[in-house]
NUKOL-941041 format. One record per residue (C-alpha): residue in one letter; x, y, z. Coordinates in nm, 4 decimals, always signed. Example, Ala and Ser with C-alpha at 12.3 -4.5 7.8 and 13.67 -1.06 7.14 Angstrom:
# residues 2
type:east:north:up
A:+1.2300:-0.4500:+0.7800;
S:+1.3670:-0.1060:+0.7140;
***
This chain:
# residues 111
type:east:north:up
X:+0.5657:-0.1148:-2.5070;
X:+0.6415:-0.4065:-2.2928;
X:+0.3072:-0.6098:-2.1625;
X:+0.2408:-0.5863:-1.7783;
X:+0.2435:-0.9374:-1.6287;
X:-0.1294:-1.0474:-1.6673;
X:-0.1575:-1.0901:-1.2403;
X:-0.1056:-0.7303:-1.2161;
X:-0.4077:-0.6459:-1.3949;
X:-0.6565:-0.7598:-1.1518;
X:-0.4201:-0.6365:-0.8428;
X:-0.4199:-0.2861:-1.0025;
X:-0.8048:-0.2713:-1.0480;
X:-0.8270:-0.4179:-0.6474;
X:-0.5975:-0.2108:-0.5241;
X:-0.7443:+0.1213:-0.6910;
X:-1.0837:+0.0385:-0.5309;
X:-0.9074:+0.0271:-0.1967;
X:-0.7576:+0.3732:-0.2445;
X:-0.6359:+0.5581:-0.0566;
X:-0.3892:+0.3086:+0.1347;
X:-0.1528:+0.3567:+0.4068;
X:+0.1783:+0.2370:+0.3223;
X:+0.5811:+0.3075:+0.4613;
X:+0.8729:+0.3646:+0.2139;
X:+1.1148:+0.0785:+0.1530;
X:+1.4941:+0.1756:+0.2362;
X:+1.6262:+0.2860:-0.0736;
X:+1.2983:+0.5256:-0.1130;
X:+1.3575:+0.6760:+0.2574;
X:+1.7336:+0.7185:+0.1985;
X:+1.6433:+0.8872:-0.1278;
X:+1.3513:+1.1107:+0.0558;
X:+1.5799:+1.2185:+0.3573;
X:+1.8789:+1.2640:+0.1348;
X:+1.6408:+1.5637:-0.0278;
X:+1.5530:+1.6437:+0.3111;
X:+1.1878:+1.5916:+0.2013;
X:+1.1388:+1.4004:+0.5395;
X:+1.3490:+1.3726:+0.9017;
X:+1.5227:+1.0893:+1.0387;
X:+1.1934:+0.8517:+1.1206;
X:+1.0086:+0.6675:+0.8595;
X:+0.6955:+0.8622:+0.7913;
X:+0.3503:+0.7000:+0.6829;
X:+0.2649:+0.7378:+0.2912;
X:-0.0640:+0.7724:+0.1685;
X:-0.1169:+0.5771:-0.1829;
X:-0.3667:+0.8001:-0.3669;
X:-0.3285:+0.6556:-0.6891;
X:-0.1645:+0.3192:-0.8615;
X:-0.0663:+0.3149:-1.2506;
X:+0.1292:+0.1140:-1.5118;
X:+0.4368:+0.3019:-1.6161;
X:+0.3936:+0.2305:-2.0192;
X:+0.7910:+0.2093:-2.0920;
X:+0.8418:-0.0762:-1.8612;
X:+0.6682:-0.3411:-1.6265;
X:+0.6963:-0.0989:-1.3263;
X:+0.3647:-0.0324:-1.1353;
X:+0.3972:+0.3208:-1.0235;
X:+0.2416:+0.5113:-0.6919;
X:+0.1547:+0.8661:-0.6459;
X:+0.1622:+0.8948:-0.2857;
X:+0.1777:+1.1784:-0.0556;
X:+0.3468:+1.2063:+0.3147;
X:+0.0881:+1.2152:+0.6221;
X:+0.1509:+1.5117:+0.8160;
X:+0.3316:+1.7328:+0.5587;
X:+0.1804:+2.0305:+0.5506;
X:+0.2046:+2.1435:+0.1810;
X:+0.0657:+1.8159:+0.0783;
X:+0.3249:+1.7532:-0.1910;
X:+0.2813:+1.4388:-0.4260;
X:+0.5081:+1.2046:-0.5199;
X:+0.5614:+0.9075:-0.7395;
X:+0.7790:+0.6082:-0.6852;
X:+0.7599:+0.2593:-0.7971;
X:+0.5339:-0.0077:-0.5915;
X:+0.8754:-0.1820:-0.5602;
X:+0.9912:+0.0804:-0.3084;
X:+0.6768:+0.1169:-0.1167;
X:+0.5348:-0.1427:+0.1547;
X:+0.1612:-0.1509:+0.1978;
X:+0.0361:-0.2071:+0.5557;
X:-0.0055:-0.5661:+0.6184;
X:-0.3798:-0.5094:+0.6922;
X:-0.4346:-0.3855:+0.3618;
X:-0.6367:-0.6419:+0.1526;
X:-0.4107:-0.6348:-0.1403;
X:-0.0718:-0.6652:+0.0609;
X:-0.0198:-1.0523:-0.0144;
X:-0.0594:-0.9905:-0.3671;
X:+0.1975:-0.7243:-0.4291;
X:+0.4554:-0.9649:-0.4354;
X:+0.3061:-1.1724:-0.7115;
X:+0.1939:-0.8738:-0.9038;
X:+0.5423:-0.6951:-0.9043;
X:+0.7623:-0.9994:-0.9436;
X:+0.9482:-1.0161:-1.2786;
X:+0.8511:-1.3100:-1.5065;
X:+1.1127:-1.5870:-1.4686;
X:+1.0004:-1.7554:-1.7903;
X:+0.9985:-1.4647:-2.0321;
X:+0.9784:-1.5724:-2.3773;
X:+1.2653:-1.4129:-2.6234;
X:+1.0491:-1.2740:-2.8874;
X:+1.1796:-1.0894:-3.1932;
X:+1.0101:-0.8187:-3.3699;
X:+1.0768:-0.8069:-3.7268;
X:+1.1458:-0.4727:-3.8651;
***
């Protein structure tokens, strides 16, 4: 398992305390939802209901619903595919928490 960047741990805690949070889908996720006919041609408001660390990579994952969806389906996507509303207290910290580490040491694990 790859360790999540240290900056992401406090970020996840702050974000969890402020849930549910309003957000919008970025273009790749928006295209995916439209191609599956989950949403129409407009960009709906997403409601993030949970965030968690994917144990198999460095991705922070979001569980979200689509506002106005009568069936209240729940979806999961990486936080990199979702944009928090700019007024959200944690919106400024997203880039720092999800950015890949530039200086990652090359560690070999003996077998």
